[in-house]
C-alpha angles and dihedrals in degrees: 000000000000089000090052092051091051092052090050092052092049091048092053094046098042095089089054091059098051120101091234094057092045092051093048094050101034119122113261112270116248109249112234129185111197094169111116118244112264116264117262120230090253091053091050091051091048089050091055092049091048091048091053091052094055100029093245097164097176091056091045090051091049094052095043088053087060089062103262112158111255086213092061114152106245106190147004091277088068093244118154125232087258090058090046090054088054094046093048093042096240105159098175095051089044091055091047092051093047089057094046117112111251097020111156108214093184098047108136130221120228091274093049097258119146128199094260091051090056090047090052093049090053093044093239102160096175092049090051090049091053093046093049090051088058094049106272113163118248099184123040142146112281122002116018136189088256091061090051095048090048094051090046090052097233107155095181092050090050091051090049093049093048090051087053089057099259111175105258096203098035108150121231117221089277093045096257118145129212094264091052090054093046090051092046090051092048092240101153097176091052089049090053093049092050093044091051088051090057103264114163112237091188096059112111133219128218090282090056094249128132131195092273091053091050094050089048090051092060092041096246097149092170090064092042092052093046094051093045091049091052092048092049089048089055091046093245097118 
């Protein structure tokens, strides 16, 4: 009798133990979506700017492939991502941007700076070389890369620019030349490079000042004495 009861219980419960019955009567599975939300356009642009800051070329390539403008404005100064790559010294992202369709090498920031001007100010010869190869302008009306390299005091950059036929006596908007800016910034090595290249330290800007006056204004007597000595040597003083 006890055996018969056990067989009856097993017969009644057997359907409950089959996979088919369990699947048919199982509680509904909770739907989960672990996929991240798609990036917004703003997030993609932020990713490109961040990539330029840290020279993350793979991330920059990914975002550009999504259609982000390589001429994206990167900051409140109105600088492009290309300029940002120069400022942050990101050579791989710079090379990627220079090869991007639609890149505007001569796009200006709010203050008129271009990518090659920033490269000159920072003394980045290889960056300037790459930018020139893609059509960046060396000589222009107003401020030029030579002015920026002179003020920054980068002798090697000045030598490179002069070899590329930069205009030695190009006037800035106020009439100042590269040697005036180098003297005003107290950049004695830059002054020497420009002087050796034939720059005129007696030329005056719109304020009536020459390179000697500017060096005297910042009390750099070493520069004053050197320029005066050269002018006396040439019989000009």
